[in-house]
C-alpha positions as CSV (number, residue, x, y, z in Angstrom):
1,M,21.4,-12.0,21.7
2,A,19.9,-15.4,22.0
3,S,17.1,-14.0,24.1
4,A,16.3,-11.4,21.4
5,A,16.3,-14.1,18.7
6,S,14.0,-16.3,20.8
7,Q,11.6,-13.4,21.3
8,V,11.4,-12.9,17.5
9,I,11.2,-16.6,16.6
10,L,8.7,-17.4,19.3
11,H,6.6,-14.3,18.9
12,P,2.9,-15.1,18.7
13,A,2.7,-13.4,15.2
14,V,5.3,-15.8,13.9
15,S,3.5,-18.8,15.4
16,Q,0.2,-17.6,13.9
17,G,2.0,-17.1,10.5
18,L,3.3,-20.7,10.6
19,K,-0.1,-22.0,11.5
20,F,-1.6,-20.1,8.5
21,G,1.2,-21.3,6.2
22,G,0.8,-24.8,7.5
23,T,-2.5,-25.2,5.7
24,T,-2.9,-25.7,1.9
25,T,-5.5,-22.9,1.8
26,G,-3.1,-20.5,3.7
27,R,-0.3,-21.2,1.2
28,D,-2.6,-20.8,-1.7
29,K,-3.9,-17.4,-0.4
30,A,-0.3,-16.2,0.0
31,Y,0.8,-17.4,-3.4
32,R,-2.3,-15.9,-5.0
33,S,-1.7,-12.5,-3.4
34,I,1.9,-12.4,-4.7
35,Q,0.7,-13.7,-8.1
36,Y,-1.7,-10.9,-8.6
37,L,0.7,-8.3,-7.2
38,A,3.2,-9.6,-9.8
39,R,0.5,-9.3,-12.5
40,F,0.0,-5.7,-11.6
41,L,3.7,-4.9,-11.4
42,G,4.4,-6.7,-14.7
43,W,1.7,-4.5,-16.4
44,Y,3.1,-1.4,-14.5
45,Y,6.7,-1.8,-15.7
46,L,5.7,-2.7,-19.2
47,S,3.5,0.4,-19.4
48,R,6.6,2.4,-18.5
49,G,8.7,0.7,-21.2
50,D,10.8,-1.3,-18.6
51,K,10.7,-4.7,-20.3
52,Q,13.4,-6.2,-18.1
53,D,11.5,-5.7,-14.8
54,A,8.2,-6.5,-16.5
55,A,9.6,-9.9,-17.7
56,R,10.8,-10.6,-14.1
57,W,7.4,-10.0,-12.5
58,N,5.6,-11.8,-15.4
59,A,7.8,-14.8,-14.9
60,L,7.0,-14.8,-11.2
61,K,3.3,-14.6,-12.0
62,T,3.5,-17.5,-14.4
63,H,5.4,-19.8,-12.0
64,L,3.1,-19.0,-9.1
65,G,0.2,-19.8,-11.3
66,L,1.6,-23.2,-12.0
67,A,2.4,-23.8,-8.4
68,R,-1.2,-23.0,-7.4
69,K,-2.5,-25.4,-10.1
70,L,-0.3,-28.1,-8.5
71,L,-1.7,-27.3,-5.0
72,R,-5.3,-27.6,-6.3
73,L,-4.9,-31.0,-7.8
74,G,-7.2,-32.6,-5.2
75,K,-9.7,-29.8,-5.0
76,P,-12.1,-31.1,-7.7
77,L,-13.0,-34.0,-5.4
78,E,-13.6,-31.6,-2.5
79,H,-16.1,-29.7,-4.5
80,L,-17.8,-32.9,-5.7
81,Q,-18.1,-34.0,-2.1
82,A,-19.5,-30.5,-1.2
83,A,-22.1,-30.8,-3.9
84,L,-23.1,-34.3,-2.7
85,R,-23.4,-33.0,0.9
86,A,-25.5,-30.1,-0.3
87,T,-28.0,-32.5,-1.9
88,L,-28.4,-34.2,1.5
89,A,-28.7,-31.0,3.5
90,T,-31.9,-29.4,4.6
91,G,-32.7,-25.8,3.9
92,P,-34.3,-23.4,1.4
93,A,-34.5,-25.1,-2.0
94,D,-33.1,-22.0,-3.9
95,E,-30.0,-21.8,-1.7
96,Q,-29.5,-25.6,-2.0
97,I,-29.8,-25.5,-5.8
98,T,-27.3,-22.6,-6.2
99,T,-24.9,-24.3,-3.8
100,I,-25.0,-27.6,-5.8
101,G,-24.6,-25.7,-9.1
102,R,-21.7,-23.7,-7.8
103,Q,-19.8,-26.7,-6.4
104,L,-20.3,-28.6,-9.7
105,C,-19.0,-25.7,-11.7
106,Y,-16.0,-25.4,-9.5
107,F,-15.5,-29.2,-9.9
108,G,-15.5,-28.8,-13.7
109,F,-13.3,-25.7,-13.6
110,L,-10.6,-27.3,-11.4
111,T,-10.7,-30.5,-13.4
112,Y,-10.0,-28.6,-16.6
113,D,-7.4,-26.6,-14.7
114,A,-5.6,-29.8,-13.8
115,L,-5.5,-30.8,-17.5
116,I,-4.1,-27.3,-18.4
117,W,-1.4,-27.8,-15.7
118,A,-0.5,-31.3,-17.0
119,N,-0.3,-30.0,-20.6
120,T,1.9,-27.0,-19.5
121,I,4.5,-29.2,-17.8
122,K,4.4,-31.6,-20.8
123,L,3.0,-34.5,-18.7
124,I,0.3,-34.8,-21.5
125,N,0.4,-33.4,-25.0
126,L,-2.7,-31.6,-26.2
127,S,-3.1,-29.9,-29.5
128,A,-3.1,-26.1,-29.5
129,D,-6.8,-26.0,-30.5
130,Y,-7.9,-28.5,-27.8
131,S,-5.8,-26.7,-25.2
132,S,-7.4,-23.4,-26.1
133,K,-10.9,-25.0,-25.9
134,I,-10.2,-26.5,-22.5
135,T,-8.9,-23.1,-21.2
136,K,-12.1,-21.4,-22.4
137,Y,-14.3,-24.1,-20.9
138,S,-12.4,-23.7,-17.6
139,Y,-13.0,-19.9,-17.5
140,R,-16.7,-20.3,-18.4
141,L,-17.2,-22.8,-15.6
142,W,-15.3,-20.5,-13.2
143,A,-17.4,-17.5,-14.2
144,T,-20.7,-19.5,-13.9
145,G,-19.6,-20.8,-10.5
146,I,-18.9,-17.3,-9.3
147,G,-22.3,-16.1,-10.7
148,L,-24.1,-18.9,-8.8
149,S,-22.1,-18.0,-5.6
150,L,-23.3,-14.4,-6.0
151,L,-26.9,-15.5,-6.4
152,N,-26.5,-17.8,-3.4
153,S,-25.2,-14.9,-1.3
154,V,-28.1,-12.7,-2.3
155,L,-30.6,-15.4,-1.3
156,K,-28.8,-16.0,2.0
157,L,-28.7,-12.3,2.8
158,R,-32.4,-11.9,2.1
159,R,-33.2,-14.9,4.4
160,L,-30.9,-13.8,7.2
161,S,-32.2,-10.2,7.1
162,K,-35.8,-11.4,7.5
163,E,-34.7,-13.6,10.3
164,Y,-32.8,-10.7,11.9
165,R,-35.8,-8.4,11.8
166,R,-38.0,-11.2,13.3
167,L,-35.5,-11.7,16.1
168,R,-35.3,-7.9,16.8
169,I,-39.1,-7.8,17.2
170,S,-39.0,-10.8,19.5
171,A,-36.3,-9.2,21.6
172,R,-38.3,-6.0,22.1
173,G,-41.4,-8.0,23.3
174,E,-39.5,-10.6,25.4
175,K,-39.5,-10.1,29.2
176,A,-38.1,-13.4,30.5
177,L,-34.4,-13.1,31.1
178,G,-33.5,-16.6,29.8
179,Q,-35.3,-16.2,26.5
180,E,-33.9,-12.7,26.1
181,V,-30.4,-14.0,26.4
182,E,-31.2,-16.8,23.9
183,I,-32.5,-14.2,21.4
184,Q,-29.5,-12.0,21.8
185,T,-27.2,-15.0,21.2
186,K,-29.2,-15.8,18.0
187,L,-28.9,-12.2,16.9
188,G,-25.1,-12.4,17.4
189,V,-24.9,-15.6,15.3
190,N,-27.1,-14.0,12.6
191,K,-24.9,-10.9,12.5
192,A,-21.8,-12.9,12.1
193,A,-23.4,-15.0,9.3
194,R,-24.5,-11.9,7.4
195,K,-21.0,-10.5,7.7
196,A,-19.5,-13.7,6.3
197,V,-21.9,-13.7,3.4
198,R,-21.3,-10.0,2.6
199,T,-17.5,-10.7,2.6
200,Q,-17.9,-13.6,0.3
201,F,-20.1,-11.5,-2.0
202,V,-17.4,-8.8,-2.3
203,V,-14.7,-11.4,-3.0
204,D,-16.9,-13.0,-5.7
205,V,-17.5,-9.6,-7.3
206,L,-13.8,-8.9,-7.4
207,D,-12.9,-12.4,-8.6
208,L,-15.5,-12.3,-11.4
209,S,-13.3,-9.8,-13.2
210,I,-10.7,-12.5,-13.8
211,P,-12.6,-15.0,-15.9
212,A,-14.8,-12.2,-17.4
213,T,-11.6,-10.5,-18.7
214,A,-10.2,-13.8,-20.0
215,L,-13.5,-14.5,-21.9
216,Q,-13.4,-10.9,-23.2
217,L,-16.8,-10.1,-21.6
218,V,-15.2,-7.0,-20.1
219,Q,-12.2,-5.1,-21.2
220,L,-9.8,-4.7,-18.2
221,N,-6.0,-4.4,-18.5
222,D,-3.6,-6.6,-16.4
223,G,-3.1,-3.8,-14.0
224,V,-6.7,-3.6,-13.0
225,V,-7.2,-7.3,-12.9
226,G,-4.0,-7.6,-10.8
227,I,-5.2,-5.1,-8.2
228,L,-8.7,-6.7,-8.0
229,G,-7.2,-10.1,-7.6
230,L,-4.8,-8.9,-5.0
231,I,-7.6,-7.3,-2.9
232,S,-9.8,-10.4,-3.1
233,S,-6.8,-12.6,-2.1
234,L,-6.0,-10.4,0.9
235,I,-9.7,-10.5,2.0
236,G,-9.7,-14.2,1.7
237,G,-6.4,-14.5,3.4
238,K,-7.6,-12.4,6.3
239,T,-10.7,-14.6,6.7
240,H,-8.6,-17.7,6.7
241,W,-6.1,-16.3,9.1
242,E,-8.9,-15.5,11.6
243,A,-10.4,-18.9,11.2
244,V,-7.1,-20.8,11.6
245,N,-6.0,-18.8,14.7
246,K,-9.3,-19.2,16.5
247,K,-8.5,-22.9,16.9
């Protein structure tokens, strides 16, 4: 019995899960997945007229949303640091500008998000009109940041694709073994980079539906937004899982 319990508790998958949950990002991805699943289920039960179950899932969605706002309290400074590092980095100017703009938008979005959290828990008291304005500004900055992230992904993919074609041509004409190995290594790095950028592009497209719906730029119900948010959360969670368990 003890042996069976040890095999379960010490199973590599359990250890990997603990390593994933031991990071702030891992917990946020897990909470986010459940939050958007709850958003979908709240809509689903309400559409069937089951108000009791809908209220249960909507309450879970609300509380997880507040928990995630608490987890993100230090995030604005992270994005501000990322923006500063981007100004000091070398690389294509268009990619650098979109990176800086994205990070500054996320800084503003999360700063407003922290004020919304503080007002919700009554740590500060904002008027209803001012709270509504802050919420709208928050969603606008989030949507703008995602838009800049999408543009940045397009620019990166274009550059990486040109680099990939150039490396393929070099590989076909290269005869020296050492240089051929080096080119193949660069091709592998390029392929991995393009995959990561494409994944981020898909996540951004899915996530854009959330602020766009809140700002009434598109008309999507909570069921659709919940599913899109769940998919993007699972993709982001998978990426983080792989990154954490490579260490």
